[in-house]
Structure formats: structure tokens, C-alpha cells
N, C-alpha and C positions, 0 to 999 in steps of 0.2 A: 389842076391835076395833083399838084403837091398837097393842096388842102384836102382833096378827097383821099389821097393816100394816107395822110395824117389821121383823117377820120377813121379810115378802116383799121389803121394800127391801133387807134384809141379804142375802137369797138372790140378788137381782139383782146386788148389788155383788160377792158372792162369785163368781157366774158370770162377771161381767165381769173380775174379777181373775184367774180361771182362764184366760180367753181371753188376757188380757194376758200372763200367765206363759208360755202356750204360744207366743204370737207372739214374745215376747222370747227364748224358748229356741230357736225356729227361726232368728231373726236371729243369736243367739249362735253356733249351730252353723255357719251360713253364714259368719260372720266368722272363726270358728276355722278353717274349711276354707281361706279365703282367706289367712289368716296362715300356715297350714301349707304352702300352695302357694308362698308367698314364702320358705320355709325359715326362718321366724322362730317365736318363741314369744310368747305374750301377756306373759309376765313381762319378756322382753327388750325388747319394744316399750314397755311402760310405763316401764321403767327408762331408756329412751332419750328419753323426752319431756322437753321443757324445763319448768323450774319455772313454775308458774302457767298451764300449758297448759289450754285449755278447748275444748269442742266447737266454740264459735263461732270461736276462733282457728284451730283445725285446719281447720274448714270454709272459712274465708277463704283459708288457704294452699292448700287443694285447688283452690278456685275460681281462684286466681291461676295455679297450674300448668296447669289446664285451658285457661285463656285463652292461655297461652304455647304450649301444644300446638296449639291452634286456629290461632294465628298461623303456626306452622310449615307449615301446609297439609296436603295429602293425604299419607298415609304411603306411602313407596316400599318396596313389599314386596321389591324386588330389590336394596335398598341393601346388604345384607350380602354378597350375591354380587358386586356391583360393587366393594365395598370390598376383598373378598378378591382380586379380579382386579387392581385397581389396586395393592394391596399387593404382589402377586407381580411386577407390572411394575416397581414401585419397587425391589424387591429385585434384579431382573435389571439394571435401569439402574444401580443402585448398584455391582453387580459389574463391569459394563462400564466405569463411570467409574473404578473402582479399577484395572482392568487398563490403561486408557488412561493414567492418571496414572503408573502404574509404568513403562509403556512410554516415556512422555515423559521421565521421570527417567533411564531407561536411555539414551535417545537423547541427552539433554543431556549426560550423563556421557561418552558416546562422542564427541560433537562436541567437548567440551572436551579430551578426551584427544588426538583427532586434531589439534585446533588447536595444542596444545602440541608435538606431534611435528612438525607441519608447520612451525611457527616454528623449531624447533631445526634441522631438516634444511635448510630454506631458508636459514637464517643460515649454516650450515656450508658449504653449496654456494656461496652468494654469496661468502663470504670466499675460498674456494678458487679459484673462477673469476676473481674480481677480482685475486687475487695473480698467477695465471698470465697473465691478460690484460695486466696491467701489465708483466710480463716479456717477453711475446711481441711487444707493440706496438713497442718500440724495435728488436727484431730485424728486423722487416719494414720499418720506416721509417728505419733507420740512426740512431736517436736519438728524442728526444721522449718523451712520457709519455702514459699513458691510464689511466682508472679508471672504475669503475661507481659511480653515486651513486643512493641511494634517494630517491624523490620524497615519501615519507611515513614516519612513524615506526612505523606498524603493519606488522609483517612479513607479515600476511595480506592486506592490501589495497594495499600499496605497489607503485608501478611502479619501473622502473629506467631511469635516464638514462645514456647513454654520453657521457663527456667525453674528448676526445682533443686532444692538442697535438703535431702533427707538428713536426719540427725547424724552427726559425725562425718559428714562429707562436705566437700567444697561445692560452691555453687556451680551448677553445670546445666547444660541443655538436656532435654528429656532423652535425646539419643544416647547419652552416655550413661544412662541408668540401667540397672538390671531388668530382667523381664518382670519380676514381681513389683519392683519400684515403678516401672512404666505403667503397669496395670493399676496400681493404687493411685498414681498421679492422674491417670485417665479417669478413674472413678471420682476423684475429687473434682476434676474439671467438669465431668458429666453431671454430677449432683449440683454443682454451682450453677450450671446452665439450667438444670431442671428446677431448681428453686426459683430462678428468675422467671421462667415460663413453664409452670407445671402443667402436666397432662393427667388425664384420669388414671392411667396406669403406666408402668414402666417395666419393660422386659430386660432382664439381665441374663446373658447367655454365658455361663461358666466364667464369669469375671474373676471368681475367687480361685480358679485353677492354679495360677502361678504363685499364690500367696501362701506364706507359712501360717502356722496356727495363731501366732500373735497378731499378724496383720488381718487374718480372717476374723478374729474376735473384734478388732476395731471396725472392720468393714460391717460386720453383723450389727454392731451397736449403732452405727450410722443408719443402716437400713431400718433398724427397729425404730429409731427416732423419726425418720422420715415417713414410715408407714402410717403414721397418724393422718397424713394428708394425701398420700399416694398409695395406690394398690400396686404391689410389686409381684411380678411373675418371674421367678428365678429358676433358671436351669442350672443344676449343680450336682456334683457328686460328693460334696463336702458335708460331713455329718454336722459340723457346727452350724453351717448355713441352713441345713435342713431343719435344725431344731428351732429356727425362727418361724417356720411356716405354720399356717393354720390349716392348710390343706396340702396333702402330698399326693402327687400323681406319678406313678412309675410304670415301667414296662418290664414284665418278668416273662421267663420262658419256663413254664411248668413242665412242658413236654418238649422234646427236641423238635425244633422247627415250628413251634406254635407259640406266638407271642400273645401276651394278655396284659391288658391295662388294669392296674391296681390303684385305687384311690383310697386315701385314709384321711379321715377328719381327726385332727390331733385332739380336739376337745372331747370328742366321743371316745377316742381311744383311751384318754386319761380317765374318763369316767368309768369305762369298762375295767381298766386296770385297778381303779380304786375299789 
């Protein structure tokens, strides 16, 4: 009886062992499938375990990871699409930034080149005008001296001050001259610029109005000399200046309230007078 009881107990143990073996096999198959889905092998996973790793330590690590995942909150299923869209936008903005940076460098290079050329051309023009102005001023004033002065050292931002000293006066800026002296100084500077960059014709509007007869004579002589290269259109009421003209055009009022244009060819008039 004791033996039979032992046999029954052994059979129950054997049956339980079979059940445990089947359960373990099912678990093993499930774990194997999970490992295969991860693209790993049991041998590689075991080889990657730390020395002294136990079920308890691995379970603790898993729990810690799960807690971190829970703290992250709900899973955003659209995160991958959003990441791809933002990555594409970042790429587009990066290309735009690169284009703008290249364009900025090109503009800065062009500005630097223009500044260099502007400095060189302005310096050359300033020196030529200043030299011609210094020569023409004594011709108009019968002496004295004049010059252009820079107000700053930078050729791109500097202004120009006109310094003039008519005969018998101390060197002064153009603001300290009389009206006639200012006009004659302006004529000298204007003609100096005109000689540097001549045009087909030049119009002078009553420039000789504030000048006395002596200065008008010198002004007329200069206009006569330059008329070989430039056609002058002069608006004037001065008889000395009118005597220079080849053609005279005036407005007269023969009857009250009725204006009439009168033109005179000086050469024809002289022939008729002869």
C-alpha cells in the first residue's frame, strides 16, 4: 500500500512535470518568436548580457524603462510623419539660408568693388576739377587763388568745401564772399566741371546779373574762348554779354498786352548796317 501510494504520488509529480515542461516550451517558443522579430538570436543576446546579470536585475531594468516610458505620456502615432515633414522643412530652409548667404557674400563683394572704383574715380575727378578750378579762378578774377577742400578723410562720405581768395582779400570760404564774387566763383567751378565732362550745349541763366562791367568782360572772354567747343544759350540783360551772341531772341510788347518774339541774326544785321 505504501508502494502504491508512492507510485501515485510519483505519477502525479510526473504529470505535473509534463505540464510544466509543456508550459515552459510554449513560453520558450513565444520568447523565441519575440527574439526573432527583433532580428536577434538567443546566443547573441546571452553574449551581450553583463556579467552577473540575473532575472531580478533585468526585471528591475525593465521596470525602470517602463516607468520612463510612462512619464513620456501618450504615444504620438503621427510623430514619424511630423518628423519627416519638419526634416524636409529644415532641409528647405537650409538651402534657402545657403542661397542667401551666397547672395550676401556676392553683394558684399560687389559693394566692396564698387566702393574701390568709386574712391578711385572720385579722387581722380576731384584732382582734375581742383586743378582746372585753380587755373580758371584767376582768369575770371584777374588774380587771386581758389581751391577745393575735402571735409572728411573718407572719399565715400566726404563733402567738398570751396575756398576762394579774390585779389586783395584773405583766404575765405565761399559763404564770406559778396554776391558777385560768389557768382563768378560758381562760374569758374561750373566751367571747370564742364571742361572735364563737356556737353553739346550749356545754358546760362542770368549768371552775369550780379557782376560789374569788369567782371562781365572777363566772363564774356571766357565764354568766347569756350564757345569754340560748346554751344552756349545765355539768358541775359547785359549788353556786353549780348554782344557775344550770334543769334539774339527777345520778347517785346509793341502793343499793350501783346507780346511778340523778335529774333536777330547778328551777322545779317552787320551786313545790312554795312
